[in-house]
C-alpha positions as MATLAB code, in Angstrom:
seq = 'MARHRGRLGLPDGQPDPLLQLQAHRTAAQAATSGFGNPGLVHLGVFGIRPARAGCHLLAVGHHQQGDRDGSAARTATCWVAAVAKHTEQKSTRIAIVGATSLRGKELKELLATSRLATGNLALLDDDEALGQLTEYAGEPTFVQGIETETFQPGQVVFFASTNPDFTRQHWQKAAAADCVLVDLSHALLDVEGAVVRVAFLPREKGSASRRWLVSPHPGVLILLAILLPFHRRFGLTRAVAHVFEPVSERGAAGIEELQRQTVNLLSFQEAPRAVYDSQVAFNLLAEYGERSRAPLHEVEAIVARELGCCSADLAARTALRLLQPPVFHGVGVSIWAEFDQVPAPATIEEMFSGSWVQVRSQQEGVPAVSDAAGRNDILLARVMPDRTHPGAFWFWAVADNLRLAVRNAVALAEDIVA';
ca = [
      24.505  -53.944  -66.675;
      24.055  -54.847  -63.027;
      26.051  -53.117  -60.332;
      27.048  -54.454  -56.953;
      28.776  -52.462  -54.191;
      29.909  -50.094  -56.670;
      31.402  -52.797  -59.004;
      30.375  -53.710  -62.485;
      28.749  -57.068  -62.838;
      26.618  -59.212  -65.290;
      22.898  -59.793  -64.962;
      21.593  -63.262  -63.840;
      22.348  -66.072  -66.546;
      25.541  -64.399  -67.986;
      29.047  -65.812  -67.666;
      31.794  -64.265  -65.771;
      34.507  -63.575  -68.323;
      37.676  -61.741  -67.440;
      38.416  -59.299  -70.075;
      41.912  -58.150  -70.887;
      44.207  -56.992  -73.755;
      45.669  -59.921  -75.313;
      48.844  -57.940  -76.148;
      49.339  -57.104  -72.547;
      48.428  -59.936  -70.267;
      49.099  -59.408  -66.521;
      51.068  -61.974  -64.699;
      48.381  -62.629  -62.105;
      44.759  -63.146  -63.252;
      42.074  -61.294  -61.319;
      39.499  -63.550  -59.752;
      35.926  -63.174  -60.348;
      33.521  -63.230  -57.582;
      29.842  -63.180  -57.037;
      29.989  -61.730  -53.476;
      27.718  -64.449  -52.345;
      25.168  -63.830  -54.914;
      24.857  -66.572  -57.463;
      23.091  -64.424  -59.852;
      25.668  -61.763  -59.950;
      29.203  -62.095  -60.860;
      31.989  -59.548  -60.510;
      33.714  -58.553  -63.759;
      37.329  -57.251  -63.813;
      37.983  -54.925  -66.714;
      41.429  -53.858  -67.655;
      42.096  -51.189  -70.274;
      38.992  -51.642  -72.404;
      39.085  -49.776  -75.640;
      38.050  -50.472  -79.222;
      39.925  -53.488  -80.779;
      42.236  -52.404  -83.698;
      45.131  -54.059  -85.487;
      47.804  -55.184  -83.145;
      45.542  -54.984  -80.159;
      42.975  -57.766  -79.720;
      40.544  -58.443  -76.854;
      40.486  -61.796  -75.238;
      37.649  -63.204  -73.325;
      38.538  -65.742  -70.679;
      35.654  -67.447  -68.852;
      34.321  -70.614  -67.785;
      31.583  -72.338  -69.796;
      28.689  -73.155  -67.732;
      26.935  -76.501  -68.053;
      24.799  -76.606  -71.186;
      26.776  -73.896  -72.966;
      29.440  -76.049  -74.808;
      28.566  -74.222  -78.045;
      30.584  -71.266  -77.186;
      27.661  -68.896  -76.541;
      29.302  -67.602  -73.331;
      32.348  -66.351  -75.260;
      30.040  -64.784  -77.919;
      28.194  -63.022  -75.136;
      31.386  -61.709  -73.713;
      32.345  -60.473  -77.091;
      29.060  -58.591  -77.526;
      29.609  -57.116  -74.131;
      33.014  -55.837  -74.961;
      31.669  -54.351  -78.002;
      29.005  -52.442  -76.188;
      31.519  -51.111  -73.593;
      33.736  -50.088  -76.422;
      31.153  -48.233  -78.264;
      30.077  -46.467  -74.909;
      33.888  -45.451  -74.386;
      34.074  -43.993  -77.960;
      31.027  -41.814  -77.325;
      32.625  -40.211  -74.241;
      33.188  -36.527  -74.851;
      36.872  -36.230  -74.662;
      39.742  -38.712  -75.212;
      42.856  -37.986  -73.030;
      46.260  -39.522  -72.982;
      49.196  -39.096  -70.700;
      52.700  -39.859  -72.175;
      55.019  -40.657  -69.232;
      52.076  -41.718  -67.035;
      54.345  -43.352  -64.487;
      56.514  -40.214  -63.847;
      55.844  -38.074  -60.843;
      54.061  -35.421  -62.924;
      51.936  -38.144  -64.799;
      50.638  -39.585  -61.447;
      49.738  -36.138  -60.152;
      48.204  -35.456  -63.592;
      46.159  -38.502  -63.490;
      44.880  -37.700  -59.882;
      43.898  -34.118  -60.766;
      42.184  -35.217  -63.997;
      39.796  -37.378  -62.064;
      38.439  -34.264  -60.212;
      38.558  -31.879  -63.380;
      35.863  -31.111  -66.016;
      37.815  -33.680  -68.193;
      37.067  -36.497  -65.685;
      34.440  -38.188  -67.891;
      36.980  -38.471  -70.728;
      38.544  -41.870  -71.864;
      41.981  -41.859  -70.428;
      44.978  -43.827  -71.847;
      48.104  -44.176  -69.743;
      51.198  -44.338  -71.949;
      54.866  -44.946  -71.120;
      58.002  -46.830  -72.156;
      58.536  -50.543  -72.171;
      59.780  -50.564  -68.586;
      56.435  -49.378  -67.389;
      54.336  -51.548  -69.798;
      51.533  -53.448  -68.088;
      51.641  -51.530  -64.633;
      48.169  -51.896  -63.087;
      46.709  -48.787  -61.650;
      43.136  -47.074  -61.464;
      41.495  -44.036  -62.733;
      38.262  -42.464  -61.425;
      37.756  -45.696  -59.347;
      37.997  -48.011  -62.272;
      40.939  -50.280  -63.062;
      43.340  -49.605  -66.075;
      47.032  -50.128  -66.855;
      49.842  -48.495  -68.580;
      50.249  -49.077  -72.455;
      52.812  -48.788  -74.866;
      53.070  -46.139  -77.597;
      52.413  -47.085  -81.248;
      51.688  -45.202  -84.512;
      47.952  -45.801  -84.105;
      47.845  -44.979  -80.358;
      46.813  -41.347  -81.048;
      43.391  -40.312  -82.499;
      42.150  -36.907  -83.881;
      40.951  -34.668  -81.226;
      42.661  -36.429  -78.314;
      44.193  -34.231  -75.657;
      47.692  -35.546  -74.997;
      49.702  -34.580  -72.078;
      53.433  -35.250  -72.238;
      54.534  -35.548  -68.497;
      57.837  -37.336  -68.728;
      60.779  -36.073  -66.631;
      63.050  -36.829  -69.775;
      62.317  -34.341  -72.613;
      63.867  -36.781  -75.128;
      61.095  -39.097  -74.516;
      58.604  -36.336  -75.423;
      60.790  -35.512  -78.554;
      60.512  -39.199  -79.549;
      56.740  -39.396  -79.705;
      55.154  -35.862  -79.978;
      55.086  -35.961  -83.770;
      53.020  -38.926  -83.785;
      50.367  -37.327  -81.735;
      50.734  -33.955  -83.922;
      50.259  -36.008  -87.065;
      47.029  -37.429  -85.709;
      45.744  -33.932  -85.032;
      45.738  -33.964  -81.235;
      45.849  -31.271  -78.822;
      49.388  -31.298  -77.122;
      50.164  -30.190  -73.652;
      53.839  -30.298  -72.764;
      55.024  -30.420  -69.238;
      58.554  -31.556  -70.108;
      59.619  -28.395  -71.957;
      60.665  -30.358  -74.938;
      58.372  -28.363  -77.424;
      60.068  -25.015  -76.592;
      62.157  -25.278  -79.719;
      59.250  -26.523  -81.961;
      57.820  -23.910  -84.398;
      54.082  -23.547  -83.857;
      54.243  -24.406  -80.010;
      53.281  -21.748  -77.583;
      54.123  -21.263  -73.823;
      50.771  -20.515  -72.205;
      49.597  -19.905  -68.517;
      45.892  -20.420  -67.766;
      45.561  -17.242  -65.548;
      46.938  -14.885  -68.404;
      44.937  -13.723  -71.468;
      45.890  -15.382  -74.663;
      48.135  -13.570  -77.132;
      46.397  -12.010  -80.106;
      46.357  -14.665  -82.949;
      47.229  -17.679  -80.506;
      43.689  -18.931  -79.734;
      43.821  -21.454  -82.438;
      47.171  -23.031  -81.293;
      47.060  -26.690  -80.352;
      50.439  -27.282  -79.324;
      51.036  -25.811  -75.751;
      53.932  -25.795  -73.237;
      52.912  -25.537  -69.721;
      55.953  -23.723  -68.019;
      58.050  -24.380  -65.018;
      56.301  -23.839  -61.717;
      58.855  -21.119  -60.797;
      57.593  -19.181  -64.026;
      54.068  -19.660  -62.800;
      54.968  -18.221  -59.295;
      56.848  -15.266  -60.781;
      54.010  -14.353  -63.106;
      51.309  -14.855  -60.523;
      53.004  -12.509  -58.190;
      54.897   -9.821  -60.057;
      52.746   -9.144  -62.927;
      49.710   -7.743  -60.934;
      52.250   -5.416  -59.252;
      53.859   -4.384  -62.440;
      50.652   -3.557  -64.099;
      49.424   -1.347  -61.205;
      52.607    0.114  -59.937;
      55.225   -0.262  -62.524;
      58.063   -2.709  -61.833;
      61.483   -0.960  -61.938;
      63.562   -4.183  -61.436;
      63.516   -7.476  -59.687;
      65.837  -10.243  -58.403;
      64.489  -13.667  -58.071;
      65.928  -16.885  -56.585;
      63.982  -20.064  -57.403;
      64.801  -22.922  -55.063;
      64.012  -26.136  -56.965;
      63.101  -29.350  -55.325;
      64.689  -32.703  -56.475;
      61.322  -34.029  -57.521;
      61.740  -31.805  -60.647;
      64.298  -34.474  -61.728;
      61.642  -37.190  -61.112;
      61.782  -40.250  -58.969;
      65.403  -40.832  -59.754;
      66.273  -37.531  -58.185;
      64.380  -38.183  -55.004;
      65.880  -41.503  -54.670;
      69.450  -40.170  -54.977;
      68.913  -37.479  -52.334;
      67.318  -40.001  -50.019;
      70.417  -42.436  -50.558;
      72.834  -39.525  -50.241;
      71.320  -38.503  -46.870;
      71.339  -41.981  -45.516;
      74.925  -42.750  -46.793;
      76.254  -39.425  -45.324;
      74.970  -40.194  -42.091;
      76.449  -43.636  -42.095;
      79.869  -42.253  -43.188;
      79.563  -43.907  -46.649;
      80.105  -42.625  -50.083;
      77.112  -40.795  -51.510;
      75.843  -41.827  -54.944;
      76.009  -39.115  -57.749;
      74.382  -40.635  -60.825;
      71.828  -37.926  -61.276;
      73.422  -34.777  -60.017;
      77.168  -35.592  -60.057;
      77.277  -33.575  -56.850;
      76.410  -33.825  -53.251;
      72.935  -32.402  -52.816;
      72.224  -33.725  -49.274;
      73.197  -31.124  -46.552;
      74.108  -28.731  -49.260;
      73.014  -25.876  -51.359;
      74.085  -25.917  -55.118;
      74.244  -23.286  -57.857;
      75.409  -25.897  -60.264;
      75.588  -29.708  -60.671;
      78.700  -31.607  -61.657;
      79.807  -31.943  -65.197;
      78.327  -35.369  -65.763;
      74.786  -34.587  -64.431;
      71.762  -35.698  -66.288;
      70.303  -32.098  -66.467;
      72.798  -29.230  -65.758;
      71.253  -26.679  -63.552;
      72.210  -23.812  -65.754;
      70.283  -25.368  -68.704;
      67.205  -25.575  -66.360;
      67.645  -21.943  -65.414;
      67.839  -20.972  -69.056;
      64.570  -22.736  -69.719;
      62.911  -21.049  -66.782;
      64.307  -17.681  -68.046;
      63.075  -18.362  -71.632;
      59.623  -19.496  -70.606;
      59.222  -16.234  -68.563;
      60.124  -14.286  -71.579;
      57.651  -16.161  -73.724;
      54.864  -15.214  -71.296;
      56.012  -11.633  -70.528;
      58.870  -10.180  -72.313;
      58.621   -6.919  -70.359;
      58.654   -8.765  -67.158;
      61.605  -10.906  -68.028;
      63.651   -7.985  -69.130;
      63.342   -6.375  -65.689;
      63.934   -9.581  -63.664;
      67.251  -11.040  -62.823;
      66.847  -14.706  -62.217;
      68.876  -17.455  -60.486;
      67.820  -21.125  -59.870;
      69.352  -22.878  -56.946;
      69.212  -26.546  -55.625;
      68.482  -27.057  -52.066;
      68.227  -30.518  -50.379;
      64.413  -30.468  -50.531;
      62.475  -33.303  -51.740;
      59.247  -31.625  -52.801;
      57.938  -28.140  -53.023;
      59.386  -25.035  -54.833;
      60.242  -21.885  -52.955;
      60.790  -18.290  -54.442;
      62.454  -15.390  -53.073;
      61.911  -11.920  -54.864;
      63.291   -8.568  -54.243;
      61.316   -5.971  -56.321;
      61.433   -2.326  -56.694;
      58.455   -0.295  -58.089;
      57.860    3.062  -59.538;
      55.008    3.671  -57.188;
      54.935    2.421  -53.497;
      52.056   -0.035  -53.006;
      50.051    0.385  -49.901;
      49.947   -2.650  -47.635;
      46.205   -2.748  -47.570;
      45.904   -3.215  -51.280;
      48.189   -6.312  -51.497;
      45.610   -8.857  -50.396;
      42.990   -7.261  -52.656;
      45.178   -7.703  -55.694;
      45.237  -11.512  -55.175;
      41.633  -12.021  -54.376;
      40.238  -14.899  -56.232;
      43.503  -15.608  -57.939;
      45.967  -18.583  -57.698;
      47.782  -16.864  -54.918;
      46.765  -16.951  -51.184;
      48.326  -14.406  -48.990;
      49.202  -15.589  -45.500;
      48.161  -13.383  -42.643;
      50.458  -12.358  -39.905;
      48.617  -14.849  -37.437;
      49.063  -17.737  -39.935;
      52.875  -16.864  -40.166;
      55.471  -17.337  -42.948;
      54.558  -20.412  -45.188;
      57.153  -23.068  -45.364;
      57.585  -25.317  -48.472;
      55.995  -28.257  -46.659;
      52.815  -26.201  -46.057;
      52.142  -26.231  -49.767;
      52.148  -30.062  -50.143;
      49.080  -31.265  -52.020;
      47.681  -27.661  -52.394;
      46.754  -26.185  -55.857;
      47.498  -22.517  -54.987;
      50.650  -20.461  -54.232;
      51.156  -19.371  -50.724;
      52.568  -15.947  -50.315;
      53.961  -14.442  -47.129;
      53.245  -10.995  -46.058;
      55.043   -8.539  -48.318;
      57.845   -6.977  -46.479;
      59.324   -3.502  -47.332;
      63.058   -3.352  -47.778;
      64.616   -1.587  -45.055;
      67.227    0.365  -47.141;
      65.399    0.949  -50.517;
      62.177    3.017  -50.383;
      59.703    1.564  -52.954;
      61.396   -1.928  -52.751;
      59.800   -5.039  -51.248;
      60.697   -8.551  -50.366;
      58.439  -11.625  -51.370;
      58.439  -15.065  -50.406;
      56.257  -17.643  -52.017;
      55.905  -21.514  -51.923;
      54.055  -23.982  -53.908;
      53.598  -27.743  -54.611;
      55.759  -27.810  -57.704;
      54.057  -30.765  -59.267;
      50.610  -29.852  -58.237;
      50.956  -26.333  -59.569;
      52.383  -27.308  -63.061;
      49.806  -30.021  -63.343;
      46.879  -27.663  -62.401;
      47.950  -25.190  -65.183;
      48.215  -28.014  -67.778;
      44.821  -29.410  -66.913;
      43.400  -25.826  -66.947;
      44.848  -25.172  -70.587;
      43.252  -28.531  -71.773;
      39.826  -27.621  -70.179;
      39.992  -24.306  -71.889;
      40.687  -25.761  -75.344;
      37.978  -28.535  -74.999;
      35.448  -25.883  -73.799;
];
């Protein structure tokens, strides 16, 4: 196949078909172009995958003069078969269920730079998102629907929807196809056989063969990354943790509602409450209204449960509270912890060397939530001793909530595939 300016093309003498899935035609057809070279034509390819029942490939092209017998269409069909065969031979098949969610978009971006980047990616979502055009690893693709035959054996399927019911609706189809499941929606917590797993912790004995995984809440990842090293070395007596969750954990609808509340309140207008049933803007909440989509105490219970699944000992020593600030993006965690032995300040940075945590120096200052945007790691402020309790310390950590959760999910998939 010829290539021109980084785009796929056809060699001299071949037609210029536009290939697209018949079941999901886009409203506007992409135009083919030879970039000024009559012997090379641009080829737009959308969502190429092997044809199967209910999903047919349509070759649309012009028949060149002298080619009225349909050879152009037959050439296009042969070309499709070759690309489909090449796609099938890729090392890993990957699917994102809930691909248009905030987590799904973050996941697609991180996968493109991971060890799974060579895999064949399928973007899946509900009917409202069907046919949305996007790109992956520099190639065009679009969002597809979910059918019984969508999933294939050995496929790594990420469930990234903000709505756990959407995961509950489809996970059994993927499980029946013997796929590896990585759940970021927390829907599989109640499923027997699913296990909560963190990439930087050793696997539990006997869990190496598990193929249904739950990637925990970003607050859980922060608590484990910070407190477990101290607990193992100095012995944790007790801890109190406040997790400040951003509205992006409620998805695009949560972000939009906070934005509209902010604008409306500044204009002395009524604030919308469809998501939280409460005023989040210019406020700090310990609970949402009764008609909220996801009560805050239920989210808090999920965080506590996932922490206990990863470290029952740590969870038993940690009192946890989840709070809702008027923050669009980025999670902050404040921890008060008391230890059996007093850690020396010089040993703190050594404990996190090469880990998921970066300790800020005094010159760098205390990290703000906004400092973590787009980062893969956790930013930890200098650990401060408590003024009135010897052996107790204060921790302040921030992270990009979407990025951190997705990083863990991708690392889990990489480990299984490897």
